[in-house]
C-alpha positions as CSV (number, residue, x, y, z in Angstrom):
1,M,-44.0,62.1,57.4
2,T,-41.8,59.8,59.8
3,R,-39.8,57.3,57.8
4,G,-40.0,53.8,59.3
5,D,-38.4,50.6,58.5
6,A,-40.4,47.5,59.2
7,T,-41.3,47.0,62.9
8,Q,-42.5,43.7,64.3
9,R,-44.9,43.2,67.4
10,L,-47.5,40.5,68.7
11,V,-50.8,41.5,69.6
12,T,-52.8,39.6,72.0
13,T,-56.8,39.1,70.8
14,P,-59.7,39.4,73.1
15,D,-59.6,35.7,73.3
16,G,-56.0,35.4,74.3
17,R,-54.6,34.3,70.8
18,R,-51.3,36.1,69.6
19,L,-51.1,37.6,66.1
20,A,-47.8,38.6,64.7
21,V,-47.7,42.2,62.8
22,E,-45.5,44.1,61.1
23,T,-45.8,47.8,60.3
24,S,-43.8,49.6,57.5
25,G,-43.7,52.9,55.4
26,A,-45.0,56.4,56.7
27,A,-46.0,56.0,60.2
28,D,-48.3,58.9,59.8
29,G,-49.5,57.9,56.6
30,P,-53.1,56.6,55.7
31,P,-53.2,53.0,57.2
32,V,-53.7,50.0,54.7
33,F,-54.0,46.5,55.8
34,L,-52.4,43.9,53.3
35,L,-54.0,40.3,53.9
36,H,-51.5,37.8,52.5
37,G,-52.5,34.7,50.2
38,T,-52.6,30.9,50.8
39,P,-50.0,29.8,52.0
40,G,-48.5,33.2,53.3
41,S,-47.1,35.1,56.1
42,R,-46.7,39.1,56.9
43,S,-43.1,39.0,55.5
44,G,-44.6,39.5,51.9
45,P,-44.2,39.9,48.9
46,R,-44.9,43.6,49.1
47,P,-42.7,46.6,48.1
48,R,-39.9,47.5,50.2
49,G,-40.2,49.7,53.2
50,I,-38.8,52.8,51.1
51,V,-41.2,52.3,48.5
52,V,-44.0,52.4,50.8
53,Y,-42.8,55.1,52.4
54,R,-42.5,57.1,49.1
55,L,-46.4,56.1,48.6
56,G,-47.1,57.7,51.8
57,V,-48.9,54.6,53.1
58,H,-48.8,53.2,56.6
59,L,-48.7,49.4,55.6
60,V,-49.8,46.8,58.1
61,C,-49.3,43.2,57.6
62,Y,-50.0,40.2,60.2
63,D,-49.7,36.2,59.6
64,R,-53.3,34.9,59.9
65,P,-53.7,32.4,62.6
66,G,-51.6,29.3,62.1
67,Y,-49.1,30.9,59.8
68,G,-45.7,32.1,60.8
69,D,-46.0,33.5,64.6
70,S,-49.4,33.7,64.8
71,D,-51.2,31.4,67.3
72,R,-53.9,29.0,65.4
73,H,-57.4,29.7,65.6
74,E,-58.8,25.8,64.5
75,G,-62.3,26.3,62.9
76,R,-61.8,29.8,61.9
77,R,-64.1,31.1,59.4
78,V,-63.2,33.8,56.9
79,A,-65.4,36.3,59.0
80,D,-63.1,36.0,61.8
81,A,-60.4,37.9,60.1
82,A,-62.5,41.3,60.9
83,A,-62.4,40.8,64.6
84,D,-58.5,39.8,64.4
85,V,-58.0,42.9,62.0
86,A,-60.0,45.2,64.6
87,A,-57.9,44.0,67.5
88,I,-54.6,44.8,65.6
89,A,-56.2,48.3,64.5
90,D,-57.0,49.0,68.3
91,D,-53.6,48.1,69.3
92,L,-51.9,50.4,66.9
93,G,-54.2,53.1,67.6
94,I,-55.7,53.1,64.2
95,D,-59.4,54.1,63.7
96,R,-60.2,54.0,59.9
97,F,-58.2,52.1,57.4
98,A,-58.0,50.4,54.3
99,V,-57.7,46.6,53.3
100,V,-56.4,44.9,50.4
101,G,-56.1,40.9,50.1
102,R,-54.3,38.8,47.6
103,A,-55.8,35.5,46.4
104,G,-56.7,33.7,49.6
105,G,-56.4,36.9,51.4
106,G,-59.2,38.2,49.3
107,P,-62.3,36.8,51.0
108,H,-60.6,38.0,54.2
109,A,-60.5,41.5,53.2
110,L,-64.0,41.4,52.1
111,A,-64.9,40.1,55.4
112,C,-63.4,43.4,57.1
113,A,-65.3,45.5,54.7
114,A,-68.7,43.8,55.5
115,L,-68.2,43.5,59.2
116,L,-66.3,46.8,59.8
117,P,-68.4,49.4,57.7
118,D,-67.3,52.0,60.0
119,R,-63.7,51.5,60.0
120,V,-63.0,50.5,56.3
121,T,-62.6,53.1,53.9
122,R,-61.9,51.4,50.7
123,A,-61.2,47.5,49.8
124,A,-59.3,46.0,47.3
125,V,-58.9,42.2,46.2
126,L,-56.1,40.8,43.8
127,V,-57.1,37.6,42.1
128,G,-59.5,37.0,44.7
129,L,-61.7,33.7,45.0
130,A,-65.7,33.7,45.1
131,P,-67.5,31.6,47.8
132,A,-67.8,28.1,47.5
133,G,-71.5,27.1,46.2
134,A,-71.9,30.7,44.5
135,P,-74.8,30.2,42.1
136,D,-74.2,30.6,38.3
137,L,-70.4,30.1,38.8
138,D,-68.7,27.0,38.0
139,W,-66.3,27.2,41.0
140,Y,-63.5,24.7,39.6
141,A,-63.4,26.1,36.0
142,G,-60.1,27.1,34.5
143,M,-58.6,26.2,37.9
144,A,-55.1,24.4,38.2
145,E,-55.3,20.9,39.2
146,S,-53.4,21.4,42.3
147,N,-55.8,24.0,43.6
148,G,-58.6,22.1,42.4
149,E,-57.3,18.9,44.2
150,D,-56.7,20.9,47.6
151,Y,-60.2,22.7,47.7
152,G,-61.9,19.4,46.6
153,Q,-60.1,17.4,49.4
154,A,-61.6,20.2,51.9
155,D,-65.0,19.3,51.0
156,E,-64.4,15.6,50.7
157,D,-61.4,14.2,52.4
158,L,-60.0,16.2,55.4
159,A,-57.5,13.6,56.2
160,E,-55.9,13.6,52.8
161,L,-55.9,17.3,52.7
162,T,-53.9,17.4,55.9
163,L,-51.6,14.6,54.9
164,N,-51.0,16.3,51.6
165,L,-50.4,19.9,52.9
166,K,-48.2,18.5,55.7
167,V,-45.8,16.8,53.1
168,R,-45.6,20.1,51.0
169,A,-45.0,22.3,54.3
170,D,-42.1,20.1,55.5
171,E,-40.5,20.1,51.9
172,A,-41.0,23.6,52.1
173,R,-39.5,24.3,55.6
174,R,-36.1,22.1,54.2
175,D,-36.1,24.2,50.9
176,P,-38.9,26.9,50.1
177,M,-37.9,26.6,46.4
178,T,-39.8,23.1,46.5
179,L,-43.0,25.2,46.4
180,L,-42.4,27.0,43.5
181,D,-41.0,23.8,41.8
182,F,-44.4,22.2,42.4
183,L,-46.3,25.1,41.0
184,R,-44.1,25.8,37.9
185,P,-45.5,23.0,35.3
186,Q,-48.9,24.8,35.8
187,L,-47.8,28.4,35.7
188,P,-48.8,30.2,32.3
189,D,-45.7,32.1,30.7
190,E,-47.2,35.4,32.2
191,D,-46.5,34.0,35.5
192,I,-43.3,32.4,34.9
193,R,-42.0,35.8,33.7
194,V,-42.8,37.2,37.0
195,V,-41.4,34.5,39.4
196,D,-38.2,34.0,37.1
197,D,-37.6,37.6,38.5
198,V,-34.6,36.7,41.2
199,A,-35.9,39.5,43.6
200,I,-39.5,38.0,43.4
201,R,-38.5,34.8,43.7
202,R,-36.5,35.6,46.8
203,L,-39.7,37.3,48.6
204,L,-41.8,34.2,47.7
205,T,-39.4,31.9,49.3
206,D,-38.9,33.9,51.9
207,M,-42.8,34.4,52.5
208,Y,-43.0,30.5,51.9
209,S,-40.4,29.8,54.9
210,E,-41.8,32.1,57.5
211,A,-45.6,31.0,56.7
212,L,-44.6,27.3,57.5
213,R,-42.0,27.2,59.7
214,H,-44.1,25.8,62.5
215,G,-46.2,23.6,60.3
216,P,-49.1,23.5,57.8
217,E,-52.0,24.3,60.2
218,G,-52.5,27.8,58.8
219,W,-52.6,26.6,55.3
220,I,-55.2,23.9,56.1
221,D,-57.4,26.4,58.0
222,D,-57.2,28.8,55.1
223,V,-58.3,26.1,52.6
224,L,-61.2,24.8,54.6
225,A,-62.5,28.6,55.6
226,I,-62.4,29.5,51.9
227,R,-64.5,26.1,51.0
228,R,-67.0,26.6,53.9
229,G,-69.5,29.3,54.7
230,W,-67.7,32.8,55.0
231,G,-70.2,33.9,57.5
232,F,-71.0,37.4,56.1
233,D,-72.9,39.1,53.5
234,L,-71.2,40.5,50.5
235,G,-74.1,42.8,49.8
236,A,-73.5,44.6,53.2
237,I,-70.3,46.0,52.1
238,R,-70.5,49.7,51.6
239,A,-67.1,50.8,50.7
240,E,-65.8,51.0,47.2
241,V,-64.3,47.7,46.2
242,R,-61.5,47.5,43.5
243,L,-61.3,43.8,42.1
244,W,-58.3,43.2,40.0
245,H,-57.5,40.2,38.2
246,G,-54.8,38.8,35.6
247,E,-56.7,37.6,32.4
248,Q,-54.5,34.3,32.2
249,D,-54.7,33.3,36.2
250,R,-55.1,29.6,36.5
251,F,-55.1,29.4,40.2
252,S,-58.1,31.9,40.8
253,P,-59.8,32.3,37.7
254,V,-61.0,35.5,36.5
255,E,-64.5,34.5,36.3
256,H,-64.4,34.8,40.4
257,S,-63.7,38.6,40.3
258,H,-66.8,38.8,37.8
259,W,-69.1,36.8,40.0
260,L,-68.1,39.0,43.1
261,A,-68.7,42.2,41.3
262,S,-72.0,41.4,40.5
263,R,-72.8,40.8,44.3
264,I,-70.8,43.8,45.7
265,P,-72.9,47.0,45.7
266,R,-69.7,49.5,44.7
267,A,-67.3,47.2,43.1
268,E,-65.2,47.5,40.0
269,V,-63.3,44.5,38.1
270,Q,-60.3,45.4,36.3
271,V,-59.1,42.6,34.2
272,Q,-55.5,42.9,32.9
273,P,-54.8,41.3,29.4
274,G,-51.0,39.6,29.5
275,A,-50.9,38.9,33.4
276,A,-51.9,35.9,35.7
277,H,-51.6,35.3,39.1
278,F,-48.7,36.5,40.0
279,G,-49.2,39.6,38.7
280,A,-50.9,40.9,41.7
281,M,-47.4,41.5,43.0
282,E,-46.8,43.9,40.1
283,I,-50.1,45.8,40.7
284,L,-49.8,46.0,44.4
285,P,-48.0,49.6,44.5
286,Q,-50.8,51.2,42.4
287,T,-53.4,49.5,44.4
288,L,-52.0,51.0,47.6
289,T,-51.8,54.3,46.0
290,W,-55.8,54.1,45.3
291,L,-56.5,52.6,48.7
292,A,-54.7,55.3,50.5
293,T,-55.5,58.5,48.1
294,P,-59.0,58.2,47.1
295,D,-59.3,61.8,45.9
296,L,-56.0,61.8,43.9
297,A,-55.8,58.0,42.8
298,T,-56.8,57.6,39.2
299,S,-57.5,54.1,37.5
300,P,-54.9,52.3,36.1
301,Q,-54.6,52.0,32.5
302,L,-55.1,48.5,31.6
């Protein structure tokens, strides 16, 4: 295998938009696309390049439209992520690949699995969300106030949502710690333990800084896409899907993963006690192993 540090490139989609892409790890290893959270960017958080290399994974990350250096795709749906991922894979010369989405990236990873069935080998969703209007699910139950307000405004008051996220994005550009400070009062102890780690806190602030440096458009479009029709059928997913959730998650309540598992044919749910939303960062290396080595990977002992 060839050891490769992170490399950057811009990929142009068939409709002329630019997507900022970063690859790391083992260049000739099994490719895995990591779809970031909301807000987020290609910069992480994720394992260091040497760790990804040792896992034998060719990791591909990109900024969803409107984040970082990727052009905005106003009015995008969750389903549109599949075409963007396919364009990146084509540019990189990748035929088949696995996908993993964290939090707001989870629905977008499922879109790839549903709409690219001949290319996606396996899929994982860490602390994901169910579609808006999911039957037999109280979508907002157990959700932190800030997330509930953002998604509620997406339904009821777009102007207020735009203003609120613009203010938060402006503050984060000046000091990305303001986003963590905003979230901290809503974090359970399990999440505070994770974000108080100096290295993880640096990864998060670097990600927020990169995600929002040109404005809040990607964040706004993510919230709108998640709360509107996703544009694909969960029942069409043929690949194996692993749904991981921290039991104490207050941002993407665990019931969302249970609901998704009931609609995805080959899905398994793993709920981890003593973990919450940011525990998804700690489980990611093990998830990458499962995605990239289906014959060797074993289920984590939770």
